[in-house]
N, C-alpha and C positions, 0 to 999 in steps of 0.2 A: 503495501500500500504507498509506503513511502516512494520506493520506485514510480508510484505513478503521480505523485500528489510535491514529487517533486522534481519534475521534467525525462527521466531519467531514461537512455537511446534503448529499445522501442517505443519507449512512454512520450516520446518528447511531442509528440503531434499538438498536443491543444497549447503549447507555451509558442512561438512561430505564428499559430493563430485569433491565439490573446492580442497578442503585438499586434498583429495588422490588421485584425477585423475589429478594434475594437477605438476611441478615442487614447487618441498617444498616452492621455497622463494614468487615464484604470488601468489603460493594458500596463504602463506601471509600477502604480499601483500595484498592483496583486503583483507584478514581476519582481517586486519590493519584497512589500508588507505581508502579503499572503502569505512569499516563500519566507523569508523570514520570518513567522510562525509554526510554516512548516520542522522549515529548520531547527527552530527552540522545543520545538513537540520531538524534534528526531534525534538532542540533545537529550534531553531527557529521556525519552523512554533509552538509552545504550543508558545511562549514570539507574536507574531504577531496573532493570536486568543486565547485572551485569557479566555474566555470565556470557550476551552477545557479542562485547567492544571484547574484552579480552580470547573469544576463540579465534583460534593461531587464521584461519581464515576471514576473517572478518578484513581488514588491514588489505589485501589482495584483491576482498571485490569491490568495498568502496573503489581504491586503487583503479582494478578496471569499468569501470561503468561511469569514473566521472572521466575515464582516459576516451571511451565510448562519447560518452559525453560531447566532450573536444576535439573527438574527431568531424561528429557527425553536424555539430554546429561547424568545424572550418568546414567541411567539405560544403554542409546543404545554401550554408551562405550568401556565395555567391554566384548562385544561380540563380537567386531571386528577381525578380524582375520588378518589383515590388520595397521602399524602404521598411517599411512595418515591421514585414516577416523579420527583416535583417536586427530591427531589435531583438525581436525575440530568440532569435538565434544570439544576442553577442548573449542575450543571460543563461541563454542554455549554456555554452560556453561557461562563463563565471561559475558557475556552476562542478561544471564537472573539471573545474580546478579547483572547486572549494571541497569537494567528492575528495579529486587526489588528493590536499590537504588533509582531509578526516583521515587518510587510508592511511597515512603514515608512522600514526599512532602513537602520538606524542607530544608532548601540550606544543611547543614549536607547530606540530600542524595543525593543535585547533585553535588557536589563534589567530593565525595562517587563515583559518576555514572564519572564523568570526571576523576577523579584518576587512573580507570576503564580502559579508553581510553586510561589512557599514559603509565602505567606500564604494555599495551598485546603485544602492540609491540616487547616489550626485551624477555619476556619469548615466545611468537611462533616461535618469529625470530630466538630464540638457539634451537628448536624440530627442527626450519626449518633446519635450518644448520648442527645438526644432522642427519637426516635426510636427509641428503644430500647424506650429506658424511657415512650412513648406509645403503642407495639403491647404488650405485658407487664400494660399494668393496660387495658387492650380485646379479651384473649384472642389474642395474631396480630392483629390486620388494625390497619388504617393507612388505613383509609376514611372521609373523613369524618363519616360516617352514625355508625361504632365508634365513634368518638374525637372525639362530641357531649356535651358536661359533663367526656372527660377530663381535661382544661388542669388543672381548676381542683383536683381527686383526684392531682393532678401534677406539684405546679409548678414543680420545680424543672426535671424532662422537658421541659416546657414552657416558659420560657427558654430552655433551655438550643437547640433546634431556635429561635426566632424567632433570641439571639445567634449563629447560625450561620447562618442565612438569611440576619438582616439585612450578615454579613461578602459571605456569596459573594455579596454582590446591591451591597457594593461602599459602603452606607451610613453618610454619613460617623460616625464614634462605633468605628466596628470596623476589623478591621484589612482589613480589605480596601479602604480605599475611599485608603489612600495610592496605591494602582496604582494608580485609578481615577481616579483625581482627577487624576494625575497623562497616564494615559494621552488624556484627555477635552481638558483644555488641551493639549496637544501636537498634540490628533487638531483641537484648534480654531485 
């Protein structure tokens, strides 16, 4: 049930659908606050039943599920024809990174998973704000064809979308960089 609620591949189909077919800020609310509640419920469940978190295969299964989410999100996001589902796939990849961190079975891994949950709303909210502005300029359509040239007419919306995307991707000089860099260093 946690795999379904977190959107673990192959149960991930609801994540881009929520981001693509809803009002962007409402979709971001579901992907941050709703998903955060599921994460804290999962962590409480693991604390209540320590036999599960101490099982020898828990870490590897969590890491494999996280890696599957990262790979699926990374492969399917570039194939989209609309920006809304790309936001959903960004959230999917970020959740996958948090699952990989949880699978490390250490305090550092738990800290990195919680840091991911803390930083994700900022990047997704920026992306959603930018997407809302671009949708308003293009008549409610977020397909790449409808958005052609709209970025020049709405530079602040475009900047918000790009900066939010950079944060969700974890690129340097963004809020998401610290957690991603620490995760990559720890995994290496």
